[in-house]
C-alpha positions in Angstrom: 56.1 102.7 144.0 56.7 104.7 147.3 54.1 107.3 148.0 55.8 110.7 148.7 54.6 112.1 151.9 55.5 115.6 153.0 56.8 114.9 156.5 59.3 117.1 158.3 62.2 115.1 159.6 64.6 117.8 160.5 64.9 121.5 160.8 66.3 122.0 157.4 64.9 119.1 155.2 62.0 116.9 154.6 61.8 113.3 154.4 61.2 113.6 150.8 64.3 115.6 150.2 66.3 113.0 152.3 65.1 110.1 150.2 66.0 111.9 146.9 69.4 112.7 148.2 69.8 109.2 149.6 68.9 107.6 146.3 71.9 109.4 144.5 74.3 106.9 146.1 72.1 103.8 144.6 72.3 105.5 141.1 76.0 105.9 141.4 76.4 102.3 142.6 74.4 101.1 139.6 76.9 102.8 137.4 79.8 101.5 139.3 78.6 97.9 139.0 78.8 98.3 135.1 82.3 99.7 135.2 83.5 97.1 137.5 82.2 94.1 135.5 83.6 95.8 132.2 87.1 96.2 133.7 87.4 92.5 134.7 90.3 91.0 132.7 92.3 88.1 132.0 95.5 90.0 133.4 93.7 90.2 136.9 93.1 86.5 136.7 96.8 85.7 135.8 98.7 88.5 137.7 96.7 89.1 140.7 96.1 85.6 142.0 92.5 85.7 140.7 91.7 82.0 141.5 93.3 79.3 143.8 94.9 76.7 141.5 94.6 74.1 144.2 90.8 74.7 144.4 90.7 74.4 140.6 92.4 71.1 140.8 90.5 69.8 143.9 87.1 70.5 142.2 88.4 69.0 138.9 87.3 72.2 136.8 88.3 71.3 133.4 87.1 73.9 131.1 88.0 77.6 130.7 84.2 78.4 130.5 83.9 77.2 134.1 87.2 78.9 135.1 85.9 82.1 133.7 82.5 81.9 135.2 84.0 81.0 138.8 86.6 84.0 138.4 84.1 86.6 137.3 81.5 85.7 140.0 84.0 85.6 142.6 85.4 89.1 141.5 81.9 90.7 141.3 80.8 89.2 144.6 83.9 90.5 146.4 83.9 93.9 144.9 80.2 94.5 145.3 80.1 93.4 149.0 82.7 95.9 149.8 81.4 98.7 147.6 77.7 98.3 148.6 78.7 98.4 152.3 80.0 101.9 151.7 77.1 102.8 149.7 74.4 101.6 152.2 76.1 103.6 154.9 76.0 106.7 152.9 72.4 106.0 151.9 71.2 105.7 155.5 73.2 108.8 156.5 71.4 111.0 154.0 68.0 109.3 154.6 68.1 110.1 158.4 69.4 113.6 157.9 72.8 112.9 159.5 76.5 113.3 158.7 79.6 111.3 159.2 81.5 111.8 162.4 84.6 112.4 160.3 83.0 115.6 158.9 83.3 117.4 162.2 86.1 120.1 162.5 87.8 118.2 165.4 88.2 115.2 163.2 90.0 117.1 160.5 92.9 117.9 162.9 95.8 115.6 163.1 95.5 114.8 166.7 96.0 111.7 169.0 94.0 110.3 170.5 91.3 111.0 167.9 88.2 112.8 169.1 85.5 110.3 169.9 82.9 111.5 167.4 85.2 110.6 164.5 84.5 107.0 164.9 80.7 107.2 164.2 79.4 106.5 160.8 76.2 108.7 161.3 75.9 111.6 163.7 72.3 113.3 163.9 72.5 116.5 166.0 69.0 116.6 167.2 67.8 116.5 170.7 65.6 113.6 171.9 64.4 111.9 175.0 64.6 108.1 175.7 63.3 106.3 178.8 63.2 109.7 180.6 66.8 110.7 179.6 67.5 113.6 177.3 70.2 113.5 174.7 71.9 116.0 172.6 71.8 113.8 169.5 72.4 110.3 168.1 75.4 108.3 166.9 75.2 105.3 164.8 77.5 102.6 163.9 76.2 101.0 160.7 76.8 97.2 159.7 75.1 95.7 156.8 73.4 92.6 158.5 73.8 90.0 161.3 76.6 88.2 159.6 78.9 91.3 159.7 79.2 91.5 163.5 81.1 89.5 166.0 82.1 89.6 169.7 85.2 92.0 169.0 82.8 94.4 167.0 80.5 94.5 169.8 83.2 95.0 172.5 84.5 97.9 170.3 81.1 99.5 170.0 80.5 99.3 173.7 83.7 101.2 174.1 82.8 104.0 171.8 79.3 104.1 173.0 80.3 104.8 176.6 82.4 107.7 175.2 79.4 109.0 173.3 77.0 108.7 176.4 79.5 110.7 178.5 79.0 113.5 175.9 75.3 113.3 175.9 74.7 111.2 172.8 72.4 108.2 172.3 74.5 105.4 170.6 73.1 102.7 168.2 74.5 99.8 166.5 72.4 99.6 163.2 72.1 96.4 161.1 70.4 97.5 158.1 68.7 94.2 157.3 67.6 91.0 159.1 65.0 90.3 161.9 67.5 90.0 164.9 71.1 90.0 165.8 72.9 86.8 166.5 73.0 85.5 169.9 76.7 86.4 170.5 75.9 90.2 169.9 73.1 90.1 172.6 75.2 88.0 175.1 78.1 90.3 174.7 75.9 93.3 175.6 74.7 91.4 178.6 78.1 90.5 179.8 78.7 94.2 180.2 75.4 94.6 182.1 73.9 96.2 179.1 70.4 95.8 177.6 70.8 95.0 173.8 67.5 96.3 173.2 68.8 99.8 174.2 71.6 99.7 171.6 70.7 97.4 168.7 68.6 98.3 165.9 67.8 95.6 163.2 66.0 95.9 159.9 62.7 97.5 160.2 63.6 98.8 163.6 65.7 101.6 162.0 62.7 103.0 160.2 60.5 102.9 163.5 63.3 104.8 165.3 64.3 107.4 162.9 61.3 107.8 160.6 58.6 106.9 162.9 57.0 103.9 161.1 58.6 100.4 160.3 56.4 100.3 157.1 58.7 102.8 155.4 60.9 99.8 154.7 58.7 98.7 151.8 58.6 102.3 150.5 62.3 102.7 150.5 62.9 99.2 148.8 60.4 100.3 146.2 62.3 103.6 145.9 65.5 101.9 145.4 64.2 99.5 143.0 62.9 102.3 140.8 66.0 104.4 141.0 68.2 101.8 139.3 69.7 102.5 135.9 68.0 99.5 134.1 71.2 97.5 133.9 71.1 93.8 133.9 73.9 92.6 135.9 73.5 88.9 134.7 73.7 90.0 131.0 77.0 91.9 131.9 78.3 89.0 133.7 77.5 86.3 131.1 79.1 88.6 128.4 82.3 89.0 130.5 82.5 85.4 131.0 82.3 84.6 127.5 85.0 87.3 126.8 87.3 85.8 129.4 86.8 82.2 128.4 87.6 83.0 124.7 90.7 84.8 125.5 91.9 81.9 127.8 91.1 79.6 124.9 93.2 81.7 122.5 96.1 81.7 125.0 96.0 78.1 126.2 93.9 76.1 123.6 92.6 73.3 125.8 95.6 73.2 128.0 94.3 73.7 131.6 97.6 72.6 133.0 99.5 75.3 131.2 97.0 77.8 132.5 97.6 76.5 136.1 101.5 76.9 135.8 100.9 80.5 134.6 99.0 81.5 137.6 101.6 80.6 140.1 
């Protein structure tokens, strides 16, 4: 369990309050997981191209139990990956006491080109100094981990980072987990004569930079662990697999070929 420490992080809130606010996103996600699994249906499998029939044939999948298991896990993994990316972005935004760039008044106007600050996932309006240079605040682009970035993403980040620096903000590309970025990220920065260490924050480095201590990682993980709603995702998945396979058997008996004709 994380130890609550009364540490002032910004003018209007404490780290304790930021953690509590951030954890609301985790609790909401836990409830969303339950709803997502409960809403998986045979109609999604049949009408929304839920599985690739060629892959089923190539892998010689010959039981509706295996088809249901493959479909349910695929659906859950895809949906959770997308949903949790948004959740973790909101989590760190509240943890660090920032707000989305899109919350700024100039981003609510329908104007082209869009104001530079609108692109950023987290904006922290707090003066700071780095390497002898003073900044008005910090802007952060959040990616889940090293596998979520490539050369194009780094190129786009550099373009927006230069805009931020012109306006006096310190830009960061934050990878919320992992130990270091892939080499393509570092080499792309260097190809633009930029030091990746000045822009990339990976894993525990986020806690060191914004909370002052990398060991907060363990405390935050424990806080997330304890904030869950007690759902057992595997019980939910297994129940759904049984439900889907039972309905498929009612519709098709043991005729896998008839099922394959129906999904295309």
